[in-house]
ZAVEX-673248 format. One record per residue: x, y, z of N, C-alpha, C in turn. Coordinates in pm, whole numbers, padded with zeros to 5 digits, always signed. Layout:
<rs>
XYZXYZXYZ/...
</rs>
This chain:
<rs>
-04553+07721+00968-04619+07602+00913-04620+07604+00761/-04643+07727+00706-04651+07738+00561-04521+07694+00493/-04411+07706+00564-04282+07668+00505-04269+07517+00484/-04352+07434+00555-04346+07288+00544-04442+07233+00440/-04520+07324+00378-04616+07279+00278-04549+07265+00142/-04591+07164+00068-04542+07141-00068-04661+07150-00161/-04670+07264-00230-04786+07289-00315-04916+07280-00237/-04912+07330-00114-05033+07332-00030-05060+07203+00042/-04965+07103+00032-04986+06972+00095-04881+06950+00202/-04927+06904+00319-04838+06872+00430-04811+06721+00430/-04684+06683+00414-04647+06541+00410-04582+06502+00542/-04636+06393+00604-04583+06344+00731-04519+06206+00711/-04403+06182+00768-04335+06052+00764-04342+05991+00903/-04406+05874+00913-04432+05811+01042-04352+05681+01053/-04280+05662+01161-04203+05540+01188-04270+05465+01303/-04306+05338+01282-04369+05255+01384-04277+05142+01426/-04276+05109+01551-04193+04999+01603-04283+04898+01672/-04271+04773+01631-04352+04667+01690-04280+04607+01810/-04356+04576+01913-04298+04513+02033-04355+04373+02050/-04359+04299+01935-04413+04164+01937-04323+04071+02019/-04383+03993+02103-04308+03901+02188-04246+03789+02105/-04117+03765+02120-04046+03662+02044-04100+03523+02077/-04124+03444+01971-04173+03309+01992-04059+03215+02030/-04088+03122+02119-03986+03027+02163-03962+02923+02053/-03836+02904+02014-03800+02805+01912-03766+02674+01981/-03865+02588+01993-03846+02462+02063-03763+02364+01983/-03694+02274+02051-03610+02173+01985-03698+02059+01936/-03684+02027+01808-03760+01917+01749-03661+01809+01706/-03662+01693+01769-03566+01588+01734-03597+01526+01599/-03495+01468+01535-03513+01403+01406-03572+01264+01426/-03605+01199+01318-03661+01065+01324-03562+00971+01394/-03610+00898+01492-03522+00813+01573-03514+00669+01522/-03567+00645+01401-03573+00508+01350-03435+00441+01345/-03337+00510+01286-03204+00449+01272-03143+00416+01407/-03154+00510+01501-03098+00486+01635-03169+00369+01703/-03299+00361+01687-03374+00251+01748-03338+00117+01683/-03318+00120+01551-03279-00004+01482-03145-00054+01533/-03051+00037+01552-02918-00002+01597-02920-00060+01738/-03021-00025+01816-03033-00083+01950-03060-00233+01942/-03116-00275+01829-03144-00418+01812-03029-00495+01752/-02921-00425+01713-02807-00492+01650-02742-00591+01746/-02738-00717+01705-02677-00825+01783-02735-00834+01924/-02862-00796+01937-02932-00801+02067-03011-00932+02073/-02970-01020+02161-03030-01153+02167-03179-01148+02198/-03220-01057+02287-03361-01049+02327-03451-01002+02213/-03395-00924+02120-03474-00870+02010-03457-00951+01881/-03392-01066+01892-03360-01145+01772-03433-01278+01773/-03445-01337+01654-03510-01468+01643-03429-01568+01560/-03308-01527+01519-03218-01620+01450-03076-01600+01503/-02997-01707+01496-02861-01703+01549-02764-01760+01446/-02646-01701+01440-02542-01747+01348-02415-01778+01426/-02348-01884+01384-02216-01918+01439-02115-01896+01326/-02035-01793+01340-01944-01753+01233-01803-01797+01267/-01738-01864+01172-01604-01916+01196-01613-02056+01253/-01510-02096+01320-01509-02230+01380-01449-02335+01289/-01462-02314+01157-01406-02409+01061-01383-02334+00931/-01258-02317+00893-01224-02243+00774-01139-02328+00682/-01169-02326+00553-01091-02404+00459-00946-02358+00454/-00857-02453+00450-00715-02422+00440-00684-02370+00300/-00605-02264+00292-00571-02206+00162-00481-02300+00082/-00396-02372+00152-00303-02460+00084-00367-02587+00031/-00457-02645+00107-00521-02769+00067-00667-02763+00110/-00758-02749+00015-00898-02726+00046-00966-02849+00107/-00897-02962+00109-00955-03079+00173-00934-03075+00324/-00845-02994+00367-00818-02982+00510-00888-02859+00564/-00935-02866+00687-01001-02753+00749-00937-02724+00884/-00917-02596+00910-00854-02556+01036-00963-02515+01134/-00954-02560+01256-01049-02526+01361-01015-02389+01420/-01117-02304+01429-01101-02174+01493-01217-02153+01589/-01207-02051+01671-01314-02021+01766-01430-01954+01694/-01550-02009+01710-01669-01953+01646-01721-01835+01726/-01779-01738+01656-01839-01621+01719-01988-01622+01693/-02069-01597+01796-02214-01601+01786-02270-01462+01757/-02362-01456+01660-02432-01331+01628-02582-01357+01630/-02657-01255+01674-02802-01263+01680-02862-01160+01584/-02975-01195+01523-03037-01103+01427-03186-01127+01419/-03255-01032+01359-03398-01043+01332-03417-01091+01188/-03497-01194+01172-03518-01249+01038-03585-01149+00945/-03675-01066+00998-03743-00965+00916-03643-00865+00858/-03549-00821+00942-03449-00725+00896-03358-00789+00791/-03323-00914+00811-03241-00984+00711-03317-01002+00581/-03445-01030+00588-03524-01049+00467-03525-00921+00383/-03527-00806+00449-03531-00678+00378-03394-00635+00327/-03287-00671+00399-03156-00616+00368-03050-00717+00328/-03072-00843+00358-02977-00949+00319-03056-01074+00284/-03131-01069+00173-03224-01178+00140-03160-01317+00130/-03040-01324+00077-02974-01456+00065-02937-01512+00202/-02902-01425+00294-02873-01468+00432-03002-01511+00501/-03110-01440+00474-03239-01476+00532-03287-01612+00484/-03252-01646+00360-03291-01776+00305-03224-01892+00376/-03116-01864+00448-03041-01969+00516-03101-02007+00651/-03204-01935+00695-03260-01961+00826-03410-01931+00827/-03476-01968+00939-03616-01938+00958-03636-01875+01095/-03733-01787+01103-03760-01721+01230-03792-01824+01338/-03723-01811+01452-03748-01901+01564-03666-02028+01565/-03578-02045+01465-03491-02163+01465-03409-02168+01593/-03410-02283+01659-03332-02295+01782-03184-02318+01753/-03155-02391+01648-03015-02419+01615-02952-02301+01543/-02828-02273+01579-02755-02164+01513-02715-02204+01373/-02717-02109+01281-02679-02136+01143-02529-02117+01129/-02456-02218+01084-02311-02204+01069-02276-02123+00944/-02185-02029+00959-02137-01947+00847-01988-01975+00831/-01953-02039+00720-01814-02077+00694-01756-01988+00584/-01629-01956+00597-01561-01880+00493-01571-01730+00507/-01622-01684+00620-01632-01539+00646-01573-01512+00784/-01485-01413+00791-01427-01377+00920-01534-01311+01008/-01535-01340+01138-01635-01281+01227-01641-01128+01220/-01527-01062+01209-01527-00915+01204-01596-00864+01077/-01577-00937+00968-01642-00898+00842-01793-00922+00852/-01832-01035+00909-01975-01064+00925-02041-00960+01016/-01969-00917+01117-02021-00814+01207-02049-00684+01132/-01958-00646+01041-01979-00526+00960-02103-00540+00873/-02120-00657+00812-02236-00681+00727-02366-00671+00806/-02368-00734+00922-02488-00732+01005-02518-00591+01054/-02414-00520+01093-02429-00381+01140-02487-00294+01028/-02442-00315+00907-02492-00241+00791-02640-00271+00769/-02680-00397+00787-02820-00436+00769-02912-00366+00868/-02858-00328+00982-02936-00258+01084-02928-00106+01069/-02875-00060+00958-02870+00084+00933-02740+00151+00972/-02642+00072+01018-02514+00129+01056-02425+00157+00935/-02322+00236+00956-02228+00270+00849-02095+00201+00873/-02039+00144+00768-01906+00086+00772-01808+00197+00735/-01710+00221+00820-01619+00333+00799-01532+00314+00675/-01479+00425+00627-01390+00421+00511-01267+00336+00540/-01214+00348+00660-01095+00270+00697-01124+00120+00695/-01242+00082+00746-01279-00060+00746-01300-00112+00604/-01358-00028+00520-01379-00066+00380-01245-00084+00308/-01153+00007+00334-01022-00002+00269-00946-00125+00314/-00954-00158+00442-00878-00271+00496-00939-00406+00460/-01070-00407+00429-01138-00535+00407-01220-00536+00279/-01180-00457+00180-01262-00438+00059-01303-00570-00006/-01206-00654-00037-01239-00779-00108-01318-00876-00020/-01285-00882+00108-01358-00972+00198-01503-00927+00212/-01525-00796+00218-01662-00743+00227-01737-00769+00097/-01670-00749-00016-01734-00775-00145-01776-00921-00155/-01687-01013-00117-01717-01155-00124-01841-01189-00040/-01841-01142+00085-01951-01175+00177-02080-01104+00139/-02071-00977+00103-02191-00902+00066-02254-00958-00061/-02171-01000-00154-02220-01062-00277-02287-01195-00246/-02231-01267-00155-02284-01398-00116-02419-01387-00046/-02437-01283+00036-02559-01271+00116-02660-01171+00060/-02630-01111-00054-02727-01023-00117-02736-00883-00058/-02626-00833-00003-02624-00699+00055-02562-00606-00050/-02642-00567-00146-02593-00500-00267-02525-00367-00237/-02589-00282-00160-02533-00147-00139-02397-00151-00071/-02379-00242+00023-02249-00253+00090-02145-00308-00008/-02185-00402-00090-02094-00455-00192-02044-00343-00283/-02134-00256-00326-02096-00148-00417-02013-00042-00346/-02037-00021-00217-01952+00071-00141-01809+00019-00135/-01796-00110-00107-01663-00170-00101-01598-00170-00238/-01677-00191-00343-01624-00189-00478-01569-00051-00513/-01642+00054-00472-01597+00191-00500-01462+00218-00434/-01446+00169-00311-01320+00187-00240-01210+00106-00307/-01239-00017-00345-01140-00101-00413-01097-00037-00545/-01192+00017-00619-01162+00083-00746-01071+00202-00726/-01098+00277-00622-01019+00397-00594-00878+00364-00549/-00863+00259-00468-00732+00233-00408-00643+00142-00494/-00698+00081-00596-00620-00011-00679-00553+00061-00795/-00422+00049-00802-00348+00103-00916-00334-00009-01020/-00401+00007-01131-00399-00095-01235-00269-00084-01313/-00202-00197-01330-00076-00203-01406-00085-00314-01510/+00012-00320-01596+00016-00426-01696+00026-00562-01627/+00100-00569-01517+00121-00696-01448-00003-00747-01376/-00084-00655-01317-00199-00702-01239-00332-00685-01312/-00327-00629-01431-00449-00598-01504-00538-00720-01527/-00481-00830-01572-00559-00948-01607-00624-01010-01484/-00548-01025-01375-00604-01083-01252-00719-00997-01200/-00701-00866-01201-00807-00777-01154-00930-00784-01244/-00907-00798-01375-01018-00805-01469-01101-00930-01447/-01035-01045-01432-01106-01170-01410-01181-01168-01277/-01119-01107-01175-01186-01096-01045-01310-01007-01055/-01295-00891-01119-01407-00797-01134-01522-00863-01209/-01491-00937-01312-01595-01002-01391-01666-01111-01311/-01591-01185-01229-01650-01294-01152-01747-01244-01046/-01730-01121-00999-01815-01065-00893-01910-00958-00946/-01917-00941-01077-02002-00837-01136-01970-00699-01081/-01841-00668-01073-01796-00537-01026-01779-00446-01147/-01890-00393-01195-01889-00318-01321-01805-00192-01313/-01805-00125-01197-01726-00002-01183-01577-00032-01186/-01535-00135-01114-01394-00175-01112-01352-00222-01250/-01439-00297-01314-01410-00348-01448-01397-00233-01548/-01477-00130-01532-01470-00014-01621-01334+00055-01610/-01283+00065-01486-01151+00127-01467-01043+00045-01537/-01053-00086-01527-00953-00173-01589-00961-00163-01741/-01082-00161-01795-01100-00149-01939-01048-00015-01991/-01067+00091-01914-01011+00221-01952-00859+00214-01961/-00800+00141-01865-00654+00124-01865-00609+00048-01989/-00683-00058-02024-00648-00137-02143-00659-00052-02269/-00765+00027-02278-00786+00110-02397-00677+00216-02411/-00629+00266-02298-00528+00373-02301-00386+00319-02314/-00365+00191-02281-00229+00137-02278-00215+00012-02364/-00291+00007-02473-00286-00111-02559-00148-00142-02611/-00069-00041-02641+00066-00063-02695+00158-00128-02593/+00133-00102-02463+00216-00161-02358+00173-00304-02325/+00045-00333-02348-00011-00463-02312+00008-00565-02425/+00000-00519-02549+00007-00607-02665+00134-00692-02664/+00117-00821-02670+00231-00913-02673+00284-00950-02537/+00237-00882-02431+00284-00910-02295+00180-00982-02210/+00053-00966-02247-00055-01027-02170-00139-01115-02261/-00164-01238-02216-00248-01330-02293-00394-01315-02250/-00483-01303-02347-00625-01289-02319-00701-01419-02348/-00630-01532-02351-00692-01660-02382-00798-01699-02280/-00774-01662-02153-00867-01702-02046-00975-01598-02019/-00976-01490-02095-01074-01383-02073-01206-01421-02140/-01317-01416-02065-01449-01447-02125-01480-01357-02243/-01542-01413-02345-01571-01338-02466-01662-01220-02444/-01750-01226-02340-01845-01117-02318-01775-00986-02278/-01648-00996-02237-01576-00874-02196-01531-00790-02315/-01533-00848-02433-01493-00771-02551-01584-00652-02573/-01711-00666-02538-01805-00555-02553-01765-00437-02466/-01723-00466-02340-01679-00360-02251-01552-00294-02302/-01463-00375-02359-01338-00320-02412-01366-00228-02530/-01454-00270-02620-01489-00185-02734-01558-00057-02688/-01637-00067-02582-01703+00052-02526-01600+00151-02477/-01498+00102-02405-01393+00189-02352-01315+00255-02464/-01283+00178-02568-01208+00233-02682-01290+00339-02754/-01416+00308-02781-01503+00402-02853-01528+00528-02772/-01550+00510-02642-01573+00626-02556-01450+00716-02553/-01332+00653-02549-01208+00732-02547-01190+00813-02673/-01234+00759-02786-01221+00831-02913-01322+00946-02922/-01441+00925-02868-01547+01025-02884-01536+01139-02785/-01501+01104-02660-01501+01209-02558-01420+01167-02437/-01375+01266-02363-01302+01239-02239-01385+01276-02118/-01511+01311-02141-01598+01350-02030-01638+01228-01949/-01698+01250-01829-01728+01140-01739-01848+01060-01780/-01935+01112-01867-02050+01036-01913-02078+01068-02058/-02138+00974-02124-02165+00990-02267-02273+01095-02288/-02269+01165-02400-02369+01267-02426-02507+01207-02448/-02610+01282-02410-02746+01239-02435-02782+01112-02361/-02863+01027-02429-02911+00904-02368-02852+00780-02434/-02728+00787-02477-02661+00673-02539-02618+00575-02431/-02701+00477-02404-02675+00383-02295-02550+00301-02320/-02519+00271-02446-02406+00184-02476-02273+00247-02437/-02264+00379-02436-02140+00447-02400-02144+00511-02261/-02255+00498-02194-02274+00563-02065-02185+00499-01957/-02134+00583-01868-02052+00535-01757-02135+00452-01659/-02068+00361-01590-02135+00273-01495-02207+00353-01387/-02144+00459-01338-02207+00539-01234-02341+00597-01278/-02348+00644-01402-02473+00700-01453-02576+00591-01476/-02534+00475-01526-02627+00364-01544-02689+00324-01411/-02605+00313-01308-02656+00275-01176-02751+00380-01121/-02719+00506-01141-02806+00613-01092-02944+00604-01158/-02947+00583-01287-03074+00574-01358-03155+00453-01312/-03086+00341-01290-03154+00223-01240-03212+00248-01101/-03131+00310-01016-03175+00340-00879-03296+00432-00880/-03295+00534-00964-03406+00628-00972-03536+00560-01016/-03523+00451-01092-03640+00378-01139-03677+00261-01048/-03601+00244-00939-03630+00136-00846-03588+00000-00896/-03490-00004-00987-03443-00130-01045-03311-00172-00980/-03275-00299-00997-03152-00354-00938-03030-00288-01001/-02937-00245-00917-02817-00177-00967-02694-00267-00963/-02713-00393-00928-02600-00486-00919-02599-00574-01043/-02494-00564-01123-02486-00646-01242-02385-00591-01340/-02365-00662-01448-02271-00620-01551-02329-00502-01630/-02244-00440-01713-02292-00331-01800-02408-00380-01887/-02392-00499-01946-02494-00552-02036-02627-00571-01963/-02619-00622-01839-02741-00643-01760-02810-00512-01728/-02732-00412-01687-02789-00282-01653-02853-00215-01774/-02785-00221-01887-02838-00160-02009-02966-00230-02052/-02968-00363-02041-03088-00439-02078-03206-00403-01988/-03180-00385-01859-03286-00346-01765-03343-00209-01800/-03254-00115-01829-03299+00020-01863-03378+00021-01994/-03331-00053-02093-03402-00059-02220-03538-00126-02203/-03542-00232-02123-03668-00301-02096-03767-00210-02025/-03716-00134-01928-03802-00041-01855-03854+00069-01946/-03766+00119-02033-03806+00224-02127-03912+00173-02224/-03895+00050-02271-03994-00008-02363-04128-00025-02292/-04124-00064-02164-04246-00077-02088-04318+00054-02068/-04239+00161-02042-04299+00293-02026-04366+00339-02156/-04301+00310-02270-04357+00350-02398-04486+00274-02429/-04491+00146-02389-04612+00066-02411-04728+00120-02328/-04700+00157-02204-04802+00214-02116-04853+00346-02172/-04760+00426-02224-04797+00558-02279-04890+00544-02397/-04872+00439-02477-04956+00417-02593-05098+00375-02552/
</rs>
């Protein structure tokens, strides 16, 4: 025993093993709200408004003539439309017996819009195949997030050239597609020598000069994806939209509109702080 003593002290090392009964890890389902909402998509029993989509479409060749097509019926809840497609909700009232006619939108496109309003996702393939049609309809009915999703796809898939630059620019400006317009302005700023003398800017709205100067100045200062610090005038559209979204402000609009909203919000915050 004396051989195990260390300066007269006996040290013992004890190992203990617990036999605690393992707790059962029960399955906890996620929130079923989205799935339940989708059960109401185009469900006549759960709806209080009806739309007749198609049936009469303007002829592309002569807008005075209209071609008859088969109309498709869709059912929806007015409350859901009020929250997700306010302009579409304005076209009807809860409990209306007569169906609301929707002209100028293909039934398949309208179905995507309605599905999105109920929490569904429009696939990348559908967005790519119908980008402009979705943008037109979503812009018309106030479905901002879907419009911007389609815009992002259109921006990605469009190769801007000297030949198509002007048409794309005028289209982007007419629909307030700030992201698409930014890509076109970047192209103009980088290829001015190729465009000069080949493209007429007589029909371009004067307000677009500000975006062009922004692209040129940004190109000279930096090649990074966003402007340094809090310089809103040089900030990328994606960052402007993110800041607006974080503050609960509208993210649909031109660069000038977004910058004005952010500046107004900032001034309001400073006034409150004082």
